[in-house]
C-alpha positions as a LaTeX table, in Angstrom:
\begin{tabular}{lrrr}
\hline
Residue & $x$ (\AA) & $y$ (\AA) & $z$ (\AA) \\
\hline
Unk1 & 63.59 & 55.57 & 58.76 \\
Unk2 & 67.23 & 55.66 & 59.61 \\
Unk3 & 68.87 & 53.42 & 61.94 \\
Unk4 & 72.19 & 54.33 & 63.00 \\
Unk5 & 74.87 & 52.62 & 64.62 \\
Unk6 & 77.25 & 54.13 & 66.92 \\
Unk7 & 78.21 & 55.40 & 70.16 \\
Unk8 & 80.64 & 57.77 & 71.35 \\
Unk9 & 82.37 & 59.47 & 74.14 \\
Unk10 & 80.72 & 61.41 & 76.86 \\
Unk11 & 79.28 & 61.09 & 80.31 \\
Unk12 & 76.64 & 60.82 & 83.03 \\
Unk13 & 74.02 & 58.82 & 84.83 \\
Unk14 & 70.78 & 60.17 & 83.36 \\
Unk15 & 69.42 & 60.10 & 79.80 \\
Unk16 & 71.03 & 62.33 & 77.18 \\
Unk17 & 68.79 & 65.26 & 76.40 \\
Unk18 & 68.59 & 68.16 & 73.96 \\
Unk19 & 66.51 & 70.41 & 76.26 \\
Unk20 & 67.81 & 73.89 & 77.07 \\
Unk21 & 68.10 & 73.68 & 80.85 \\
Unk22 & 71.57 & 74.19 & 82.31 \\
Unk23 & 73.60 & 74.21 & 79.11 \\
Unk24 & 76.71 & 76.42 & 78.94 \\
Unk25 & 78.18 & 77.47 & 75.59 \\
Unk26 & 81.86 & 76.45 & 75.67 \\
Unk27 & 82.88 & 76.59 & 72.00 \\
Unk28 & 81.61 & 78.21 & 68.82 \\
Unk29 & 83.46 & 77.77 & 65.55 \\
Unk30 & 82.55 & 77.13 & 61.91 \\
Unk31 & 78.87 & 77.66 & 62.83 \\
Unk32 & 79.02 & 74.73 & 65.26 \\
Unk33 & 78.10 & 75.39 & 68.88 \\
Unk34 & 79.23 & 73.10 & 71.67 \\
Unk35 & 77.56 & 73.16 & 75.08 \\
Unk36 & 78.22 & 71.29 & 78.31 \\
Unk37 & 76.27 & 70.93 & 81.52 \\
Unk38 & 76.72 & 69.34 & 84.91 \\
Unk39 & 75.51 & 65.82 & 85.53 \\
Unk40 & 74.22 & 65.15 & 89.07 \\
Unk41 & 76.43 & 62.59 & 90.77 \\
Unk42 & 79.19 & 62.79 & 88.16 \\
Unk43 & 82.29 & 64.94 & 87.80 \\
Unk44 & 82.16 & 64.55 & 84.01 \\
Unk45 & 79.99 & 66.87 & 81.93 \\
Unk46 & 77.32 & 66.01 & 79.41 \\
Unk47 & 77.82 & 67.55 & 75.97 \\
Unk48 & 75.68 & 68.90 & 73.17 \\
Unk49 & 76.85 & 69.93 & 69.70 \\
Unk50 & 74.59 & 71.79 & 67.26 \\
Unk51 & 75.32 & 72.67 & 63.65 \\
Unk52 & 73.73 & 73.04 & 60.23 \\
Unk53 & 74.83 & 70.58 & 57.56 \\
Unk54 & 74.43 & 71.63 & 53.93 \\
Unk55 & 72.80 & 68.38 & 52.93 \\
Unk56 & 69.37 & 66.86 & 52.60 \\
Unk57 & 67.96 & 65.03 & 55.58 \\
Unk58 & 67.81 & 61.77 & 53.63 \\
Unk59 & 71.56 & 62.01 & 52.90 \\
Unk60 & 72.35 & 62.27 & 56.60 \\
Unk61 & 69.97 & 59.38 & 57.22 \\
Unk62 & 71.97 & 57.32 & 54.74 \\
Unk63 & 75.18 & 58.08 & 56.62 \\
Unk64 & 73.63 & 57.12 & 59.93 \\
Unk65 & 72.28 & 53.86 & 58.54 \\
Unk66 & 75.79 & 52.89 & 57.52 \\
Unk67 & 77.06 & 51.39 & 60.75 \\
Unk68 & 80.71 & 51.32 & 59.69 \\
Unk69 & 80.53 & 54.99 & 58.65 \\
Unk70 & 80.52 & 55.83 & 62.37 \\
Unk71 & 84.26 & 55.15 & 62.25 \\
Unk72 & 84.57 & 58.08 & 59.83 \\
Unk73 & 82.33 & 60.66 & 61.48 \\
Unk74 & 82.10 & 59.85 & 65.17 \\
Unk75 & 85.21 & 61.25 & 66.78 \\
Unk76 & 87.49 & 58.70 & 68.50 \\
Unk77 & 85.41 & 55.75 & 67.29 \\
Unk78 & 87.78 & 53.10 & 65.96 \\
Unk79 & 85.26 & 50.31 & 65.37 \\
Unk80 & 81.51 & 50.16 & 64.84 \\
Unk81 & 79.78 & 46.87 & 64.07 \\
Unk82 & 76.17 & 45.75 & 63.88 \\
Unk83 & 75.78 & 42.81 & 66.24 \\
Unk84 & 72.07 & 42.09 & 65.86 \\
Unk85 & 69.15 & 43.38 & 63.81 \\
Unk86 & 66.03 & 43.79 & 65.90 \\
Unk87 & 62.43 & 44.55 & 64.96 \\
Unk88 & 62.08 & 47.20 & 62.26 \\
Unk89 & 65.22 & 49.27 & 62.11 \\
Unk90 & 66.19 & 48.81 & 65.75 \\
Unk91 & 69.57 & 47.18 & 66.23 \\
Unk92 & 72.35 & 46.38 & 68.63 \\
Unk93 & 75.76 & 47.77 & 67.80 \\
Unk94 & 79.24 & 47.26 & 69.20 \\
Unk95 & 81.24 & 50.46 & 69.47 \\
Unk96 & 84.90 & 50.78 & 70.41 \\
Unk97 & 86.31 & 54.15 & 71.42 \\
Unk98 & 89.95 & 55.13 & 71.80 \\
Unk99 & 91.16 & 57.17 & 74.75 \\
Unk100 & 94.43 & 59.05 & 75.19 \\
Unk101 & 97.42 & 56.80 & 75.88 \\
Unk102 & 97.94 & 54.94 & 78.18 \\
Unk103 & 94.22 & 54.49 & 78.88 \\
Unk104 & 92.59 & 51.33 & 77.57 \\
Unk105 & 90.02 & 51.47 & 74.80 \\
Unk106 & 86.39 & 51.45 & 75.86 \\
Unk107 & 83.74 & 49.32 & 74.27 \\
Unk108 & 79.98 & 49.43 & 74.56 \\
Unk109 & 76.99 & 47.45 & 73.39 \\
Unk110 & 74.36 & 49.94 & 72.26 \\
Unk111 & 70.63 & 49.51 & 71.65 \\
Unk112 & 69.54 & 51.95 & 68.93 \\
Unk113 & 65.94 & 53.10 & 68.57 \\
Unk114 & 64.69 & 55.66 & 66.03 \\
Unk115 & 61.61 & 57.88 & 66.14 \\
Unk116 & 60.75 & 59.68 & 62.90 \\
Unk117 & 58.15 & 62.31 & 62.07 \\
Unk118 & 58.25 & 63.04 & 58.34 \\
Unk119 & 55.54 & 65.69 & 58.55 \\
Unk120 & 57.66 & 67.73 & 60.96 \\
Unk121 & 60.93 & 66.71 & 59.35 \\
Unk122 & 62.27 & 65.43 & 62.65 \\
Unk123 & 64.21 & 62.31 & 63.56 \\
Unk124 & 65.41 & 61.22 & 67.00 \\
Unk125 & 67.98 & 58.46 & 67.19 \\
Unk126 & 68.30 & 57.22 & 70.75 \\
Unk127 & 71.33 & 55.13 & 71.72 \\
Unk128 & 71.57 & 53.40 & 75.10 \\
Unk129 & 74.39 & 51.21 & 76.29 \\
Unk130 & 73.88 & 47.96 & 78.17 \\
Unk131 & 75.96 & 45.06 & 79.46 \\
Unk132 & 75.35 & 41.50 & 78.27 \\
Unk133 & 78.22 & 39.03 & 78.08 \\
Unk134 & 75.93 & 36.54 & 76.33 \\
Unk135 & 75.79 & 38.88 & 73.34 \\
Unk136 & 79.46 & 39.89 & 73.40 \\
Unk137 & 82.15 & 39.48 & 76.02 \\
Unk138 & 84.57 & 42.35 & 76.54 \\
Unk139 & 87.92 & 42.02 & 74.79 \\
Unk140 & 90.76 & 41.29 & 77.20 \\
Unk141 & 92.50 & 44.63 & 76.64 \\
Unk142 & 89.30 & 46.73 & 76.67 \\
Unk143 & 87.03 & 48.16 & 79.35 \\
Unk144 & 83.26 & 48.14 & 78.97 \\
Unk145 & 81.64 & 51.51 & 79.54 \\
Unk146 & 79.42 & 51.43 & 82.62 \\
Unk147 & 76.85 & 53.83 & 81.19 \\
Unk148 & 76.13 & 55.26 & 77.73 \\
Unk149 & 73.22 & 57.37 & 76.60 \\
Unk150 & 73.51 & 59.42 & 73.44 \\
Unk151 & 71.15 & 60.94 & 70.92 \\
Unk152 & 71.32 & 62.37 & 67.44 \\
Unk153 & 68.51 & 64.68 & 66.32 \\
Unk154 & 68.02 & 65.57 & 62.65 \\
Unk155 & 65.79 & 68.57 & 61.96 \\
Unk156 & 64.67 & 69.58 & 58.49 \\
Unk157 & 65.56 & 73.24 & 57.82 \\
Unk158 & 64.81 & 73.30 & 54.10 \\
Unk159 & 65.33 & 70.92 & 51.21 \\
Unk160 & 69.12 & 71.41 & 51.20 \\
Unk161 & 69.90 & 71.97 & 54.89 \\
Unk162 & 69.55 & 69.89 & 58.06 \\
Unk163 & 70.22 & 70.85 & 61.66 \\
Unk164 & 72.13 & 68.18 & 63.59 \\
Unk165 & 72.11 & 68.02 & 67.37 \\
Unk166 & 74.38 & 65.48 & 69.01 \\
Unk167 & 74.18 & 64.91 & 72.77 \\
Unk168 & 75.78 & 62.32 & 74.97 \\
Unk169 & 76.94 & 61.36 & 78.41 \\
Unk170 & 78.48 & 58.25 & 79.89 \\
Unk171 & 80.38 & 56.60 & 82.62 \\
Unk172 & 83.41 & 55.18 & 80.79 \\
Unk173 & 84.38 & 52.89 & 83.66 \\
Unk174 & 87.88 & 52.42 & 85.01 \\
Unk175 & 89.94 & 55.42 & 86.09 \\
Unk176 & 90.07 & 58.47 & 83.81 \\
Unk177 & 91.41 & 61.88 & 84.88 \\
Unk178 & 88.46 & 64.27 & 85.11 \\
Unk179 & 90.35 & 67.05 & 83.33 \\
Unk180 & 91.04 & 64.75 & 80.37 \\
Unk181 & 87.42 & 63.59 & 80.21 \\
Unk182 & 86.02 & 67.13 & 80.19 \\
Unk183 & 88.41 & 68.21 & 77.43 \\
Unk184 & 87.16 & 65.28 & 75.37 \\
Unk185 & 83.50 & 66.22 & 75.77 \\
Unk186 & 84.20 & 69.61 & 74.18 \\
Unk187 & 86.19 & 68.18 & 71.29 \\
Unk188 & 84.01 & 65.18 & 70.39 \\
Unk189 & 80.79 & 66.96 & 69.25 \\
Unk190 & 82.68 & 69.59 & 67.24 \\
Unk191 & 84.78 & 67.03 & 65.37 \\
Unk192 & 81.80 & 64.73 & 64.82 \\
Unk193 & 79.55 & 67.36 & 63.23 \\
Unk194 & 82.47 & 68.62 & 61.13 \\
Unk195 & 83.03 & 65.06 & 59.88 \\
Unk196 & 79.32 & 64.64 & 59.08 \\
Unk197 & 79.58 & 67.70 & 56.85 \\
Unk198 & 82.44 & 66.09 & 54.92 \\
Unk199 & 80.69 & 62.73 & 54.53 \\
Unk200 & 77.46 & 64.40 & 53.39 \\
Unk201 & 79.32 & 65.71 & 50.33 \\
Unk202 & 80.39 & 62.22 & 49.24 \\
Unk203 & 78.68 & 60.89 & 46.15 \\
Unk204 & 77.86 & 57.48 & 47.62 \\
Unk205 & 75.76 & 59.00 & 50.39 \\
Unk206 & 74.10 & 61.50 & 48.06 \\
Unk207 & 73.10 & 58.62 & 45.76 \\
Unk208 & 71.92 & 56.53 & 48.72 \\
Unk209 & 69.74 & 59.38 & 49.94 \\
Unk210 & 68.33 & 60.03 & 46.47 \\
Unk211 & 67.22 & 56.40 & 46.09 \\
Unk212 & 65.79 & 56.09 & 49.62 \\
Unk213 & 62.21 & 55.87 & 50.85 \\
Unk214 & 63.02 & 58.86 & 53.04 \\
Unk215 & 63.36 & 61.09 & 49.97 \\
Unk216 & 59.94 & 60.03 & 48.69 \\
Unk217 & 58.23 & 60.71 & 52.01 \\
Unk218 & 60.00 & 64.03 & 52.55 \\
Unk219 & 59.12 & 65.19 & 49.02 \\
Unk220 & 55.49 & 64.24 & 49.65 \\
Unk221 & 55.39 & 66.44 & 52.75 \\
Unk222 & 57.08 & 69.30 & 50.92 \\
Unk223 & 54.41 & 69.04 & 48.19 \\
Unk224 & 51.67 & 69.07 & 50.86 \\
Unk225 & 53.13 & 72.22 & 52.37 \\
Unk226 & 54.19 & 70.72 & 55.70 \\
Unk227 & 57.90 & 71.28 & 54.99 \\
Unk228 & 59.73 & 74.17 & 53.37 \\
Unk229 & 60.97 & 73.62 & 49.80 \\
\hline
\end{tabular}
């Protein structure tokens, strides 16, 4: 279905997860909830942001397919570029993230894999960083993130609303003050979901969603009674 491109700021050494164990609510504003939780072996928290977007699932899918659009919705992302198209919609993406001055920008190569269940109205976009200088060497003034694992979950609520869950954790490499890093993991998911709401109202993404195969398959499952109208 959708194949996104992106990767973000956040932290850890185990896969990003949307399960409910250990999460602490740290911010709630504009109907967006931000949670953090401890990561074993790391001083930097994992984050999770959850919010409803007043847009059809296929519109959000269109945004996520647009690799460069990550620069507009993913907080602190200054560059997103598709490096290689893999089988199906899988891809490898280069993502560059800014950090507060005077810290160097971080870059990551990310392998993106999507699982989609149209009958349930559920999409999981899994993004895992890796290191491979044969694909792309690190720019001289950048630092490659040591670990990245993020996920975006889209859940069909009804025909005009989609729940977005955005989780991530990483080891950004280099030296970053822990206090700065943990402030970032609260800000990033809130700003990212807020930006997705703005992009979902743009005509180009509404048109892209309307003309997509996703719309056809979702409408079929609505007609069959699997999804709410």
